[in-house]
PLY file of the C-alpha trace (Angstrom):
ply
format ascii 1.0
element vertex 116
property float x
property float y
property float z
element edge 115
property int vertex1
property int vertex2
end_header
71.78 277.87 248.37
71.23 277.95 244.59
69.38 274.63 244.73
66.91 276.04 247.28
66.41 279.20 245.23
65.74 277.06 242.17
63.30 274.87 244.07
61.43 277.93 245.37
61.22 279.32 241.83
59.82 276.02 240.53
57.25 275.84 243.33
56.12 279.43 242.76
55.85 278.80 239.02
53.75 275.67 239.62
51.52 277.52 242.06
50.89 280.28 239.54
50.31 277.79 236.72
47.79 275.75 238.72
45.99 278.78 240.16
47.22 278.42 243.73
48.34 282.04 243.65
44.75 283.17 244.24
44.18 284.35 247.76
42.89 281.60 250.02
39.66 282.26 251.89
40.12 284.08 255.20
37.73 284.89 258.01
37.63 286.89 261.20
35.43 285.81 264.06
34.76 286.24 267.74
33.36 283.61 270.05
32.11 282.93 273.52
33.06 279.52 274.88
31.08 278.06 277.78
30.64 274.63 279.35
26.94 274.00 278.77
24.50 274.34 275.91
22.03 276.07 278.25
24.57 278.71 279.21
25.31 279.35 275.52
21.61 279.59 274.69
21.02 282.01 277.58
23.89 284.23 276.41
22.61 284.13 272.83
19.22 285.35 274.05
20.88 288.18 275.97
22.73 289.22 272.80
19.48 289.09 270.83
17.98 291.38 273.49
20.69 293.97 272.91
23.58 293.09 275.20
27.06 293.49 273.76
28.77 290.33 272.45
32.26 291.48 273.46
31.17 292.44 276.98
29.53 289.05 277.49
32.63 287.30 276.13
34.81 289.15 278.63
32.50 288.17 281.47
31.58 284.57 280.57
33.97 282.99 278.05
36.31 280.29 279.35
38.66 280.87 276.40
41.62 283.24 276.83
40.24 285.19 273.84
37.45 286.33 276.15
39.81 289.00 277.49
39.75 290.50 273.97
35.99 290.37 273.71
36.19 286.92 272.17
38.16 288.06 269.12
40.09 285.29 267.40
41.53 287.54 264.72
41.89 286.36 261.15
42.41 282.73 260.11
42.06 280.36 257.18
40.09 277.17 256.58
41.26 274.23 258.64
42.90 276.29 261.38
40.00 275.74 263.78
38.24 272.54 264.81
35.87 271.18 262.15
32.58 272.19 263.78
33.82 275.76 264.24
35.39 275.88 260.79
32.19 274.67 259.10
30.17 277.52 260.61
32.72 280.25 259.98
33.29 279.36 256.32
29.68 278.68 255.32
27.23 280.63 257.48
26.13 284.26 257.33
28.55 287.04 258.32
27.44 289.45 261.05
25.12 286.97 262.77
25.63 285.16 266.07
25.61 281.40 265.39
25.28 278.59 267.85
25.40 277.02 270.26
28.03 275.00 268.37
29.43 272.04 270.28
33.10 271.13 269.96
35.52 269.15 272.09
36.11 272.36 274.08
32.50 273.10 274.99
29.74 275.22 273.47
30.48 278.25 271.31
28.56 281.27 270.21
30.28 282.43 267.03
30.12 285.89 265.52
31.63 285.92 262.03
32.88 289.47 261.58
34.44 289.19 258.12
35.10 286.62 255.40
36.74 286.68 251.99
35.80 283.77 249.72
0 1
1 2
2 3
3 4
4 5
5 6
6 7
7 8
8 9
9 10
10 11
11 12
12 13
13 14
14 15
15 16
16 17
17 18
18 19
19 20
20 21
21 22
22 23
23 24
24 25
25 26
26 27
27 28
28 29
29 30
30 31
31 32
32 33
33 34
34 35
35 36
36 37
37 38
38 39
39 40
40 41
41 42
42 43
43 44
44 45
45 46
46 47
47 48
48 49
49 50
50 51
51 52
52 53
53 54
54 55
55 56
56 57
57 58
58 59
59 60
60 61
61 62
62 63
63 64
64 65
65 66
66 67
67 68
68 69
69 70
70 71
71 72
72 73
73 74
74 75
75 76
76 77
77 78
78 79
79 80
80 81
81 82
82 83
83 84
84 85
85 86
86 87
87 88
88 89
89 90
90 91
91 92
92 93
93 94
94 95
95 96
96 97
97 98
98 99
99 100
100 101
101 102
102 103
103 104
104 105
105 106
106 107
107 108
108 109
109 110
110 111
111 112
112 113
113 114
114 115
């Protein structure tokens, strides 16, 4: 037990010394996942015309998160597939992005919050 406590203390000390104690970037996002690029583009147009993102996610998304209005909660870099991650951690917050193609289909992504 003492060896593990010592190892944890050393790792924490190294993390502080090398700056790893700073909070890692985090983001919150919602998405709508559909099978075709056309379907994603049509939904994006409906959102631009005033329809509610969460309502459309509930109605059209093939992802289980659709039941929650597309909300994926909070996550860090690398927790999502690359194409999704690249958008969420580099593009503008509060804007609907996409269609973004991944191995799962086409996403419309709404970045709701990000800390850099």
